[in-house]
C-alpha positions in Angstrom: 40.3 -14.2 5.0 39.1 -10.6 6.7 42.2 -9.0 4.7 40.3 -10.3 1.4 37.1 -8.7 2.5 35.9 -5.4 1.5 36.0 -2.9 4.3 33.4 0.5 4.4 34.7 3.6 4.7 32.4 6.8 5.9 33.2 9.8 3.6 32.6 13.0 5.9 29.5 14.9 4.1 28.7 12.4 2.1 25.3 10.5 1.8 26.7 7.2 0.9 29.9 5.3 2.2 32.8 3.8 0.3 33.6 0.4 -0.3 37.5 -0.4 -0.3 39.2 -1.9 -3.3 39.7 -5.5 -3.6 42.6 -7.1 -5.2 42.1 -8.5 -8.8 38.9 -6.4 -9.5 38.7 -3.1 -11.5 36.3 -0.2 -11.2 34.7 -0.6 -14.4 31.4 -1.4 -14.6 30.4 -4.7 -16.5 28.7 -4.4 -20.1 25.9 -6.2 -20.8 25.5 -7.8 -23.8 22.6 -8.0 -26.2 20.0 -10.8 -25.5 20.6 -13.2 -28.5 17.3 -13.5 -30.6 17.2 -16.8 -32.5 17.4 -16.3 -36.2 14.6 -17.3 -38.3 14.9 -20.7 -38.4 15.7 -21.3 -34.9 12.1 -21.4 -33.8 10.5 -23.5 -30.9 7.1 -24.8 -31.1 5.9 -22.5 -28.6 7.8 -19.3 -29.7 4.7 -18.0 -31.8 2.1 -18.6 -28.8 4.6 -17.0 -26.3 5.3 -13.4 -28.4 1.3 -13.5 -28.6 0.5 -13.9 -24.9 0.3 -10.6 -22.7 0.5 -10.7 -19.0 -2.8 -10.1 -17.3 -1.6 -7.1 -15.9 -1.1 -5.0 -18.8 
């Protein structure tokens, strides 16, 4: 089990440590998908009210 875990590697002169690579992973960042907005016909009973409301700290 310890072989599958990442290890912390200190880098001389750097402020941050690095992690070792784990088998089966990539170094590419995850791409966030755009949130899907409902189409005009897919509105719920409370959608209009929710869009008008503003939190009290605004």
